C-alpha positions as a printed Julia matrix, in Angstrom:
467×3 Matrix{Float64}:
 -34.16  -22.78   26.66
 -36.08  -25.99   27.23
 -39.37  -26.38   25.35
 -41.88  -26.43   28.22
 -45.48  -25.19   28.2
 -48.38  -24.92   30.58
 -52.03  -25.57   29.69
 -53.75  -23.59   32.45
 -56.76  -25.93   32.17
 -57.06  -26.34   35.92
 -56.77  -22.69   36.9
 -57.78  -20.95   33.71
 -54.59  -18.87   33.81
 -52.36  -18.15   30.71
 -49.34  -19.86   32.24
 -47.19  -19.47   29.09
 -47.6   -15.67   29.11
 -47.01  -15.43   32.84
 -43.79  -17.48   32.72
 -42.52  -15.61   29.67
 -43.11  -12.24   31.34
 -41.35  -13.33   34.5
 -38.34  -14.75   32.61
 -38.09  -11.67   30.38
 -38.22   -9.38   33.4
 -35.47  -11.36   35.09
 -33.35  -11.57   31.9
 -33.66   -8.0    30.59
 -31.21   -6.15   32.9
 -28.36   -8.63   32.35
 -29.02   -8.84   28.6
 -29.04   -5.04   28.32
 -25.8    -4.84   30.32
 -24.04   -7.37   28.05
 -25.41   -5.65   24.9
 -24.05   -2.29   26.07
 -20.68   -3.79   26.97
 -20.4    -5.55   23.59
 -21.37   -2.39   21.7
 -18.78   -0.36   23.63
 -16.1    -3.03   23.15
 -16.8    -3.32   19.4
 -16.52    0.47   19.11
 -13.2     0.46   21.0
 -11.8    -2.32   18.82
 -12.78   -0.29   15.74
 -11.23    2.83   17.29
  -7.96    1.04   18.06
  -7.93   -0.25   14.47
  -8.43    3.28   13.1
  -5.63    4.57   15.32
  -3.29    1.77   14.21
  -4.08    2.49   10.56
  -3.52    6.26   10.7
  -0.26    5.82   12.64
   1.03    3.28   10.1
   0.08    5.67    7.29
   1.97    8.45    9.04
   5.01    6.18    9.46
   4.93    5.27    5.77
   4.67    8.93    4.75
   7.78    9.75    6.78
   9.63    6.7     5.45
   8.84    7.64    1.83
   9.85   11.26    2.37
  13.05   10.24    4.11
  14.11    7.63    1.55
  13.84    9.64   -1.65
  15.07   13.01   -2.89
  12.2    14.9    -1.25
  14.47   16.9     1.06
  17.4    17.53   -1.28
  18.63   21.05   -0.71
  19.07   21.65   -4.44
  16.94   20.71   -7.41
  17.71   20.5   -11.09
  15.4    21.83  -13.78
  15.43   21.52  -17.55
  14.46   24.35  -19.83
  12.93   21.76  -22.21
  11.77   18.6   -20.45
  10.74   17.13  -23.79
  14.42   17.3   -24.82
  16.24   16.41  -21.59
  14.95   15.42  -18.16
  17.2    15.92  -15.14
  17.41   15.2   -11.4
  19.89   16.25   -8.73
  21.43   14.24   -5.89
  22.52   15.58   -2.51
  26.03   16.27   -3.78
  24.86   18.5    -6.64
  26.29   22.0    -6.86
  24.36   25.09   -7.87
  25.04   26.11  -11.44
  23.8    26.22  -15.03
  24.83   24.0   -17.96
  24.18   24.13  -21.7
  23.69   20.61  -23.07
  23.54   19.91  -26.81
  22.59   16.44  -28.06
  24.37   15.38  -31.24
  23.13   11.79  -31.33
  21.33    9.36  -29.07
  22.71    6.06  -27.87
  21.27    3.18  -29.9
  20.98   -0.58  -29.53
  21.85   -3.08  -32.24
  19.23   -4.52  -34.57
  20.33   -7.02  -37.24
  18.81   -9.15  -39.98
  19.9   -12.55  -41.24
  19.87  -13.44  -44.92
  16.76  -15.04  -46.44
  16.16  -18.77  -45.98
  13.36  -20.87  -47.51
  10.13  -20.37  -45.57
   9.58  -24.13  -45.3
  13.25  -24.97  -44.8
  14.73  -26.74  -41.78
  18.12  -26.77  -40.11
  20.54  -29.45  -39.0
  21.19  -29.91  -35.3
  23.87  -27.6   -33.91
  24.2   -24.29  -32.16
  24.2   -20.55  -32.79
  26.86  -18.39  -31.12
  25.26  -14.98  -30.48
  27.49  -12.15  -29.38
  26.64   -8.66  -28.07
  30.25   -7.54  -28.06
  32.31   -6.81  -25.0
  32.46  -10.45  -23.95
  28.68  -10.99  -23.85
  28.55  -14.3   -25.74
  25.71  -16.83  -25.63
  25.16  -20.25  -27.18
  21.72  -21.33  -28.36
  21.2   -25.02  -29.1
  19.15  -25.85  -32.19
  17.36  -29.2   -32.53
  17.53  -31.43  -35.63
  14.98  -30.41  -38.27
  14.1   -27.11  -36.57
  12.16  -24.59  -38.64
  13.02  -20.89  -38.69
  10.15  -20.25  -36.26
  11.56  -22.89  -33.89
  15.02  -21.29  -34.17
  13.4   -17.97  -33.23
  11.68  -19.57  -30.23
  14.95  -21.17  -29.08
  16.73  -17.79  -29.23
  13.96  -16.04  -27.3
  13.86  -18.75  -24.63
  17.62  -18.53  -24.06
  18.07  -14.76  -24.29
  14.77  -13.45  -22.91
  16.56  -12.14  -19.79
  19.56  -10.79  -21.76
  17.74   -8.03  -23.58
  17.76   -9.81  -26.96
  14.63  -10.84  -28.87
  14.15  -12.45  -32.27
  11.29  -12.58  -34.75
  10.61  -13.86  -38.27
  10.03  -11.4   -41.12
   8.75  -12.25  -44.61
   7.89  -10.17  -47.67
   4.16  -10.65  -48.42
   4.69   -9.34  -51.99
   7.49  -11.83  -52.66
   6.82  -14.97  -50.57
   9.12  -17.12  -52.7
  12.06  -15.06  -51.43
  11.74  -16.87  -48.1
  12.0   -15.52  -44.54
  14.68  -14.01  -42.33
  15.32  -13.44  -38.63
  15.39   -9.98  -37.09
  17.27   -9.76  -33.76
  16.91   -6.69  -31.55
  18.86   -5.74  -28.43
  17.96   -3.36  -25.64
  21.65   -2.83  -24.74
  22.88    0.5   -26.09
  26.44    1.64  -26.61
  29.21    1.4   -29.18
  30.57   -2.1   -29.66
  27.36   -3.79  -28.47
  26.53   -5.05  -31.97
  24.75   -8.38  -32.37
  26.66  -11.02  -34.34
  25.57  -14.6   -35.13
  27.67  -17.6   -36.1
  26.28  -21.05  -36.9
  28.15  -24.2   -35.87
  27.53  -25.99  -39.21
  26.86  -25.2   -42.86
  23.09  -25.38  -42.37
  23.01  -22.9   -39.49
  25.66  -20.72  -41.2
  22.78  -19.44  -43.37
  21.91  -17.34  -40.29
  25.38  -15.82  -39.83
  25.44  -12.07  -39.23
  28.39   -9.69  -38.91
  26.84   -6.93  -36.78
  29.46   -4.41  -37.86
  28.39   -4.54  -41.54
  25.33   -2.72  -42.77
  22.53   -4.85  -44.17
  21.9    -4.42  -47.9
  19.37   -6.07  -50.18
  18.77   -9.71  -49.26
  22.04   -9.96  -47.34
  22.7   -10.03  -43.62
  23.93   -7.15  -41.49
  22.9    -4.42  -39.12
  19.71   -2.41  -39.56
  20.6    -0.19  -36.62
  24.18   -0.06  -35.41
  24.88    0.09  -31.69
  26.29    3.48  -30.77
  27.02    5.83  -27.91
  25.14    9.01  -27.17
  27.18   12.01  -28.29
  26.58   15.34  -26.56
  28.24   18.56  -25.48
  28.18   20.26  -22.09
  29.13   23.92  -22.37
  30.96   23.05  -25.59
  32.85   20.04  -24.17
  32.32   16.93  -26.32
  31.28   13.86  -24.26
  29.71   10.47  -24.87
  27.74    7.87  -22.96
  26.85    4.24  -23.65
  23.27    5.0   -22.56
  20.88    7.89  -22.97
  20.59    8.12  -19.2
  23.76    9.99  -18.29
  25.1     9.75  -14.76
  28.39   11.28  -13.68
  29.01   13.69  -16.52
  28.22   16.5   -14.08
  28.73   15.69  -10.4
  25.4    15.18   -8.64
  23.32   15.29  -11.84
  21.54   12.52  -13.73
  19.89   13.44  -16.99
  18.21   11.57  -19.81
  18.66   12.49  -23.46
  15.46   12.34  -25.51
  14.88   12.11  -29.26
  13.19   15.5   -29.36
  16.44   17.14  -28.26
  18.76   15.82  -31.0
  20.54   18.77  -32.61
  19.19   21.15  -29.96
  20.58   22.83  -26.86
  18.89   22.59  -23.47
  19.69   24.55  -20.32
  20.0    22.55  -17.11
  19.9    24.63  -13.93
  20.67   23.61  -10.34
  19.33   25.84   -7.56
  17.44   25.8    -4.24
  14.81   23.06   -4.2
  12.06   25.51   -3.28
   9.07   23.66   -4.72
  10.28   20.22   -3.69
  11.06   21.22   -0.11
   7.75   23.04    0.34
   5.81   20.1    -1.1
   7.65   17.65    1.14
   7.0    19.67    4.29
   3.35   20.02    3.29
   3.07   16.23    2.89
   4.5    15.76    6.37
   2.1    18.33    7.81
  -0.88   16.72    6.06
   0.06   13.25    7.34
   0.49   14.5    10.91
  -2.75   16.49   10.77
  -4.59   13.33    9.73
  -3.34   11.67   12.93
  -4.65   14.62   14.94
  -8.05   14.55   13.2
  -8.53   10.81   13.72
  -7.5    10.89   17.39
  -9.73   13.91   17.94
 -12.76   12.16   16.44
 -12.07    9.09   18.59
 -11.83   11.03   21.86
 -14.32   13.9    21.58
 -17.8    14.26   23.1
 -20.34   15.99   20.86
 -23.59   17.6    22.03
 -26.71   16.97   20.03
 -28.97   19.61   18.5
 -31.09   19.72   21.64
 -28.05   20.65   23.71
 -28.51   17.79   26.14
 -27.91   14.51   24.34
 -24.3    13.69   23.58
 -22.37   11.27   21.41
 -18.94   10.07   22.44
 -15.99    8.89   20.4
 -14.97    5.26   20.72
 -11.89    6.07   22.83
 -13.16    8.94   25.01
 -11.1     9.18   28.16
  -8.57    6.67   26.86
  -5.22    7.39   28.49
  -3.35    5.55   25.71
  -4.42    8.07   23.08
  -3.76   11.05   25.32
  -0.3     9.79   26.26
   0.6     9.05   22.64
  -0.39   12.5    21.38
   1.53   14.17   24.23
   4.64   12.24   23.21
   4.28   13.22   19.54
   3.71   16.88   20.4
   6.81   16.84   22.59
   8.92   15.56   19.67
   7.68   18.44   17.51
   9.24   20.9    19.95
  12.43   18.94   20.7
  15.58   20.72   19.55
  17.68   18.99   16.85
  21.26   19.64   15.75
  21.14   20.72   12.08
  24.47   22.52   12.07
  22.59   25.79   11.99
  21.37   27.35   15.25
  18.62   29.16   13.33
  16.9    25.82   12.54
  16.52   23.68   15.64
  12.78   23.1    16.1
   9.86   22.74   13.71
   8.63   26.26   14.43
  11.91   27.65   13.05
  10.72   26.41    9.63
   7.43   28.25   10.0
   5.52   25.1    11.0
   3.39   25.86   14.06
   0.75   24.1    16.14
  -2.76   25.54   15.94
  -5.4    25.58   18.7
  -6.94   22.32   17.5
  -3.57   20.54   17.57
  -3.04   20.49   13.81
  -0.01   22.02   12.13
   0.05   24.98    9.75
   2.85   26.49    7.64
   3.86   30.13    7.63
   4.98   30.26    4.0
   6.96   33.48    4.25
   9.16   32.14    7.04
   9.67   28.84    5.24
  10.63   30.63    2.03
  13.41   32.48    3.84
  14.85   29.26    5.27
  14.78   27.59    1.85
  16.51   30.55    0.27
  19.18   30.98    2.96
  19.97   27.45    4.22
  18.05   24.73    2.32
  20.6    22.08    3.32
  19.57   22.31    6.98
  15.98   21.25    6.24
  16.91   17.74    5.17
  19.17   17.35    8.2
  16.37   18.47   10.52
  13.93   15.89    9.17
  16.19   13.05    7.98
  19.28   13.25   10.2
  20.38   10.47   12.55
  18.57   12.34   15.31
  16.1    13.94   12.91
  12.39   14.47   13.46
  11.36   11.51   11.29
  13.44    9.03   13.27
  12.33   10.36   16.63
   8.67   10.29   15.68
   8.93    6.85   14.07
  10.68    5.41   17.14
   7.89    6.69   19.38
   5.12    5.46   17.08
   6.76    2.06   16.73
   6.08    1.28   20.39
   2.38    1.53   19.56
   2.17   -0.06   16.1
   4.74   -2.87   16.15
   3.86   -6.51   16.75
   3.46   -6.86   20.5
   3.15   -3.08   20.79
   0.73   -1.1    22.93
  -2.11   -1.05   20.38
  -1.71   -4.75   19.62
  -1.92   -5.57   23.32
  -4.92   -3.27   23.68
  -6.71   -4.96   20.81
  -6.02   -8.4    22.26
  -7.35   -7.25   25.65
 -10.56   -6.02   24.01
 -10.92   -9.3    22.14
 -10.64  -10.99   25.54
 -13.52   -8.84   26.75
 -15.66  -10.04   23.83
 -14.82  -13.64   24.73
 -15.85  -12.96   28.32
 -19.13  -11.41   27.15
 -19.86  -14.46   25.05
 -19.24  -16.75   28.04
 -21.46  -14.59   30.25
 -24.23  -14.81   27.65
 -23.99  -18.6    27.65
 -24.13  -18.7    31.45
 -27.07  -16.28   31.49
 -28.94  -18.3    28.86
 -28.55  -21.47   30.93
 -29.71  -19.65   34.09
 -32.81  -18.32   32.32
 -33.57  -21.79   30.97
 -33.39  -23.19   34.49
 -35.61  -20.36   35.77
 -38.17  -21.02   33.05
 -38.2   -24.73   33.83
 -38.66  -24.05   37.55
 -41.49  -21.57   36.97
 -43.32  -23.95   34.65
 -43.0   -26.71   37.23
 -44.41  -24.44   39.96
 -47.26  -23.05   37.88
 -48.19  -26.44   36.41
 -48.27  -27.92   39.95
 -50.47  -25.05   41.07
 -52.67  -25.53   38.03
 -53.1   -29.24   38.8
 -53.9   -28.48   42.46
 -56.46  -25.85   41.54
 -57.99  -28.29   39.07
 -58.25  -30.98   41.74
 -59.78  -28.57   44.29
 -62.23  -27.32   41.7
 -63.24  -30.89   40.86
 -63.7   -31.76   44.57
 -65.73  -28.62   45.15
 -67.94  -29.33   42.2
 -68.53  -32.89   43.43
 -69.42  -31.63   46.92
 -71.85  -29.11   45.54
 -73.5   -31.79   43.41
 -73.97  -33.98   46.52
 -75.48  -31.11   48.51
 -77.83  -30.27   45.66
 -78.96  -33.92   45.55
 -79.65  -33.98   49.31
 -81.63  -30.77   49.09
 -83.75  -32.2    46.31
 -84.59  -35.4    48.28
 -85.57  -33.44   51.37
 -88.04  -31.35   49.42
 -89.64  -34.43   47.97
């Protein structure tokens, strides 16, 4: 507002206080209205944001459950997880298998012969082979030290699973230094071999099939396959993670199990299926709890005052929850007439809208037809897809909640503009009131001065007449 004041010298009135009171009285209703509207709009924007967040969390929970092995009908267990770990795919078949580990798969590790610690090499190249056609060439610069040769190897082969380092004997430094090359590629025939392109680099030659002895070159660890037996059948694998030996099973052989027998069992995925359904129920219930808190009216302790959620009476929330509840009771084709709706799995809606699980009923379904559960949730017309498709209309870019948020942001912009207009109007009112009161004050001052002058003249006449 403009900086205007009134002295009140003519009238003796506190013009500043009078004008301020009048402006405040005029401004208060509109200011209070805009404050209330902004507070309500801010709360709604926050509420829409909470709704968007909980729906996206629910979508992610369903996506994660649908993408992994959470709803596999069968699960594999190991009698000794420190010896062998195991997992089952959808095509696994119920059964039990005795697995004995005879040896683990190993990767090649080789050592070059000793070279002088302060020696250098002529320019050339090292041909490094991992067997099976995996051949690499590493260029070596003129005058390179052993450390620089190491660095050149690591730079070239860092993404090939091969690393090099320099090893020296602290008790015998005059013996020189040697390179140690290690591979992460397991399996027979994957031995590291090195061949230098000239006499200088030939000092680093290694035949990865020959065992290292003394100061000579050779393998420290020879690349080899894992050797194991399944129910007495001898098998091998290039890696310790075995896939395909038993249809639908992937298992990993561990060092603790070498020379020992472990039982792998495939049966109904009771724990996994129950945990997965519980995760779905928890994620859905969180949606219900958030929407309930956003739309409920709560009475205070005195029984009269109330507090309302940010989206009380919002038709968007009500419509969305009705759609989700409808999907929970929509029949799906699982190939088993006994499992067509969520309630058939023992998952029921409670009075407050949340879901609960009748464990006994669910246990029977898992025992009798576990394969139908995954189809119900993950099928092409499964519950996850139907729910996600409905939620997407609210959460996607340009969706209902995005449009709602943008509309509310527009309301805030409108409030801001109304505040600016109101501020200008109150400034004009203040200026007008000061002009009126200051004019009045000047007039009163003039009248008072005239009156005082007249009185002085009358007093003077009265004094002369008495004399």
